[in-house]
C-alpha positions as CSV (number, residue, x, y, z in Angstrom):
1,M,-167.7,101.2,-90.2
2,T,-170.5,99.6,-88.3
3,V,-172.9,97.1,-89.7
4,I,-176.3,96.7,-88.1
5,R,-178.1,93.6,-89.1
6,G,-181.8,93.7,-90.0
7,T,-182.2,91.1,-87.1
8,D,-180.8,93.6,-84.7
9,A,-183.1,96.4,-85.5
10,R,-184.8,97.6,-82.3
11,R,-188.7,97.8,-82.1
12,S,-190.6,100.3,-80.0
13,E,-194.4,100.0,-79.9
14,T,-196.9,102.7,-79.0
15,A,-200.7,102.7,-79.2
16,N,-200.5,104.3,-82.7
17,G,-197.9,102.0,-84.3
18,V,-194.4,100.5,-84.3
19,M,-191.1,102.3,-84.7
20,T,-188.2,100.2,-85.9
21,T,-184.8,101.7,-85.2
22,F,-182.1,101.0,-87.9
23,A,-179.4,103.2,-86.5
24,S,-178.9,105.5,-83.5
25,P,-176.3,106.5,-80.9
26,S,-177.0,103.3,-78.9
27,Q,-177.3,101.2,-82.0
28,G,-174.2,101.5,-84.1
29,G,-172.9,104.7,-82.7
30,A,-174.6,106.9,-85.4
31,S,-174.7,110.7,-85.2
32,R,-178.2,110.6,-86.8
33,S,-181.0,108.3,-85.8
34,L,-182.9,106.4,-88.6
35,W,-186.1,104.6,-88.1
36,R,-189.3,103.3,-89.8
37,V,-192.8,104.2,-88.6
38,D,-195.6,101.8,-89.3
39,A,-198.8,103.5,-88.2
40,K,-202.1,101.8,-87.9
41,P,-205.0,102.9,-89.9
42,G,-206.6,105.9,-88.3
43,A,-203.7,106.4,-85.8
44,E,-203.5,110.0,-84.5
45,G,-200.1,111.0,-83.3
46,P,-199.8,113.5,-80.4
47,L,-199.6,117.2,-81.0
48,H,-195.9,117.8,-80.0
49,D,-192.6,119.4,-81.0
50,F,-189.0,118.4,-81.4
51,D,-185.7,120.3,-80.8
52,G,-184.1,118.9,-83.9
53,E,-185.1,118.7,-87.6
54,Q,-186.8,115.5,-88.8
55,V,-187.1,114.3,-92.3
56,W,-189.9,111.9,-93.1
57,T,-190.4,109.9,-96.4
58,W,-193.6,108.0,-96.9
59,L,-193.1,104.4,-98.3
60,T,-196.8,103.2,-98.3
61,G,-200.2,104.5,-97.4
62,A,-201.0,108.2,-96.7
63,A,-201.3,110.6,-93.9
64,T,-202.3,114.2,-92.9
65,V,-199.4,116.2,-91.5
66,E,-200.2,119.2,-89.3
67,L,-197.0,121.3,-89.3
68,G,-196.6,124.8,-88.0
69,G,-200.3,125.7,-88.5
70,Q,-200.5,124.2,-92.0
71,T,-202.1,120.9,-93.1
72,Y,-200.5,118.7,-95.8
73,Q,-201.8,115.6,-97.5
74,V,-199.0,113.1,-98.1
75,A,-198.7,109.7,-99.7
76,A,-196.1,107.1,-100.8
77,G,-193.1,108.8,-102.3
78,D,-193.7,112.2,-100.5
79,T,-191.1,113.7,-98.1
80,V,-191.7,116.3,-95.4
81,V,-188.9,118.3,-93.7
82,M,-190.2,119.2,-90.2
83,P,-188.0,122.0,-88.8
84,P,-187.1,122.1,-85.1
85,R,-189.3,124.0,-82.8
86,T,-192.4,123.6,-85.1
87,V,-195.5,122.0,-83.6
88,R,-196.5,118.9,-85.5
89,R,-198.9,116.0,-85.7
90,V,-199.3,113.1,-88.1
91,L,-202.6,111.5,-88.7
92,A,-202.6,108.1,-90.5
93,D,-205.0,107.4,-93.4
94,P,-208.1,105.9,-91.8
95,D,-208.1,102.9,-94.3
96,E,-204.4,102.2,-95.0
97,G,-202.3,103.7,-92.3
98,Y,-198.7,104.3,-93.6
99,A,-195.1,103.3,-93.4
100,A,-192.4,106.0,-93.4
101,V,-188.7,106.3,-92.9
102,V,-187.6,109.1,-90.6
103,T,-184.3,110.6,-89.7
104,A,-183.3,113.1,-86.9
105,P,-180.2,114.2,-85.1
106,A,-179.0,111.8,-82.4
107,G,-180.4,112.8,-79.1
108,A,-183.4,114.9,-80.5
109,R,-185.8,115.6,-77.7
110,A,-189.6,115.5,-77.9
111,L,-191.2,118.6,-76.5
112,A,-194.7,119.6,-75.4
113,A,-196.6,121.6,-78.0
114,E,-197.2,124.4,-75.5
115,G,-193.3,124.7,-75.0
116,D,-193.6,124.0,-71.3
117,G,-192.5,120.4,-71.2
118,D,-189.6,118.2,-72.2
119,Y,-190.6,114.5,-72.9
120,G,-187.0,113.5,-73.4
121,V,-185.4,111.4,-76.2
122,P,-187.8,108.8,-77.5
123,P,-186.5,105.2,-77.4
124,W,-186.4,105.0,-81.3
125,I,-184.0,108.0,-81.4
126,A,-181.8,107.0,-78.4
């Protein structure tokens, strides 16, 4: 058993928000990565893809999720299962932003939406 203290959570910041990693291969040796996303109001994530399934659960706020050509409005308490190889984008509520907890397989790789680029493993999943 590995215990990862809250004070040891790893933070990665982008222009759209902060990802706080709770467990990952490099943090506790987990086979799945678990992180929190705190998105700023109005933040617009990039149009992209992943080679592994992601499961998102919203804790606070709201968002618009574009997934596989469909659009979904989500809010606190909602969960979205994002299949691999399905283009996605998450847009934060313009007034509230959102906080969500996300899990994905260890080593999941971010891919270009057009399928012609591999961005690698994001730091919050590594």
